[in-house]
BALOBA-1460 file (C-alpha; in Angstrom, 3 decimals):
// residues 79
<rec num="1" residu="m" x="0.000" y="0.000" z="0.000"/>
<rec num="2" residu="y" x="2.815" y="2.406" z="0.826"/>
<rec num="3" residu="t" x="6.270" y="2.878" z="-0.544"/>
<rec num="4" residu="s" x="8.746" y="4.661" z="1.627"/>
<rec num="5" residu="e" x="11.933" y="6.651" z="1.330"/>
<rec num="6" residu="k" x="13.989" y="6.705" z="4.533"/>
<rec num="7" residu="s" x="15.920" y="9.760" z="5.632"/>
<rec num="8" residu="h" x="17.527" y="10.738" z="8.927"/>
<rec num="9" residu="t" x="14.420" y="12.144" z="10.587"/>
<rec num="10" residu="s" x="11.385" y="10.868" z="8.731"/>
<rec num="11" residu="v" x="9.819" y="8.281" z="6.483"/>
<rec num="12" residu="k" x="7.825" y="9.729" z="3.621"/>
<rec num="13" residu="y" x="4.862" y="7.720" z="2.392"/>
<rec num="14" residu="v" x="5.069" y="8.997" z="-1.148"/>
<rec num="15" residu="t" x="2.146" y="7.201" z="-2.766"/>
<rec num="16" residu="r" x="-0.552" y="8.659" z="-0.524"/>
<rec num="17" residu="g" x="0.615" y="12.126" z="0.487"/>
<rec num="18" residu="v" x="1.601" y="11.127" z="4.031"/>
<rec num="19" residu="q" x="4.826" y="11.865" z="5.885"/>
<rec num="20" residu="f" x="5.756" y="10.207" z="9.188"/>
<rec num="21" residu="i" x="7.731" y="12.572" z="11.391"/>
<rec num="22" residu="d" x="9.710" y="10.253" z="13.655"/>
<rec num="23" residu="k" x="10.881" y="12.896" z="16.147"/>
<rec num="24" residu="l" x="7.279" y="13.966" z="16.873"/>
<rec num="25" residu="k" x="5.697" y="10.513" z="16.382"/>
<rec num="26" residu="v" x="2.999" y="12.007" z="14.140"/>
<rec num="27" residu="f" x="1.846" y="11.657" z="10.553"/>
<rec num="28" residu="r" x="1.654" y="14.839" z="8.461"/>
<rec num="29" residu="c" x="-0.656" y="15.300" z="5.490"/>
<rec num="30" residu="l" x="1.397" y="16.500" z="2.521"/>
<rec num="31" residu="f" x="-1.732" y="18.040" z="0.975"/>
<rec num="32" residu="c" x="-2.616" y="20.458" z="3.799"/>
<rec num="33" residu="g" x="-0.023" y="20.069" z="6.559"/>
<rec num="34" residu="k" x="-2.346" y="18.782" z="9.319"/>
<rec num="35" residu="t" x="-0.835" y="16.200" z="11.678"/>
<rec num="36" residu="f" x="-2.416" y="13.044" z="13.085"/>
<rec num="37" residu="p" x="-1.377" y="10.613" z="15.850"/>
<rec num="38" residu="s" x="-1.963" y="7.388" z="13.889"/>
<rec num="39" residu="l" x="-1.725" y="5.966" z="10.388"/>
<rec num="40" residu="g" x="-5.421" y="5.042" z="10.446"/>
<rec num="41" residu="k" x="-6.495" y="8.615" z="11.159"/>
<rec num="42" residu="i" x="-4.250" y="10.081" z="8.460"/>
<rec num="43" residu="n" x="-5.488" y="7.497" z="5.938"/>
<rec num="44" residu="n" x="-9.087" y="8.610" z="6.539"/>
<rec num="45" residu="h" x="-8.073" y="12.258" z="6.301"/>
<rec num="46" residu="v" x="-6.169" y="11.850" z="3.018"/>
<rec num="47" residu="l" x="-9.344" y="10.443" z="1.445"/>
<rec num="48" residu="t" x="-10.904" y="13.900" z="1.820"/>
<rec num="49" residu="h" x="-8.221" y="15.239" z="-0.534"/>
<rec num="50" residu="t" x="-8.314" y="12.391" z="-3.066"/>
<rec num="51" residu="g" x="-12.103" y="12.180" z="-3.242"/>
<rec num="52" residu="q" x="-12.093" y="8.419" z="-2.756"/>
<rec num="53" residu="k" x="-15.117" y="6.929" z="-0.993"/>
<rec num="54" residu="p" x="-14.356" y="3.240" z="-0.404"/>
<rec num="55" residu="h" x="-17.357" y="2.418" z="1.840"/>
<rec num="56" residu="q" x="-20.688" y="1.833" z="0.090"/>
<rec num="57" residu="c" x="-24.185" y="1.325" z="1.491"/>
<rec num="58" residu="e" x="-25.541" y="-2.022" z="0.290"/>
<rec num="59" residu="i" x="-29.098" y="-0.683" z="0.381"/>
<rec num="60" residu="c" x="-28.995" y="2.658" z="-1.471"/>
<rec num="61" residu="h" x="-25.431" y="2.450" z="-2.877"/>
<rec num="62" residu="k" x="-24.397" y="5.837" z="-1.466"/>
<rec num="63" residu="r" x="-20.622" y="6.001" z="-0.890"/>
<rec num="64" residu="f" x="-18.693" y="7.309" z="2.135"/>
<rec num="65" residu="t" x="-15.115" y="8.212" z="2.981"/>
<rec num="66" residu="e" x="-15.189" y="6.659" z="6.464"/>
<rec num="67" residu="k" x="-16.654" y="3.396" z="7.744"/>
<rec num="68" residu="g" x="-18.099" y="5.185" z="10.793"/>
<rec num="69" residu="t" x="-20.047" y="7.563" z="8.564"/>
<rec num="70" residu="l" x="-21.486" y="4.586" z="6.695"/>
<rec num="71" residu="r" x="-22.538" y="3.005" z="10.022"/>
<rec num="72" residu="k" x="-24.226" y="6.246" z="11.088"/>
<rec num="73" residu="h" x="-25.997" y="6.435" z="7.707"/>
<rec num="74" residu="l" x="-27.295" y="2.873" z="8.105"/>
<rec num="75" residu="k" x="-28.633" y="3.596" z="11.606"/>
<rec num="76" residu="t" x="-30.376" y="6.837" z="10.652"/>
<rec num="77" residu="m" x="-31.558" y="6.128" z="7.117"/>
<rec num="78" residu="h" x="-32.188" y="2.368" z="7.023"/>
<rec num="79" residu="i" x="-33.348" y="1.467" z="10.537"/>
């Protein structure tokens, strides 16, 4: 999923616009500069820049960026 280039202070995840800053133990979005404490959180955030919506409702086929948003949609729209 990721390719990396190692340097002295960081590992850059080039394919997805994510940089891991080892000294701070955070992941930085290369699109907007925001930082996140985990790879999972930065992965969800980067989807907002790429426009990808990998989670789809099986009932109405609407697509969502995050799995939690899909779960909320199912609870509120398809009780």
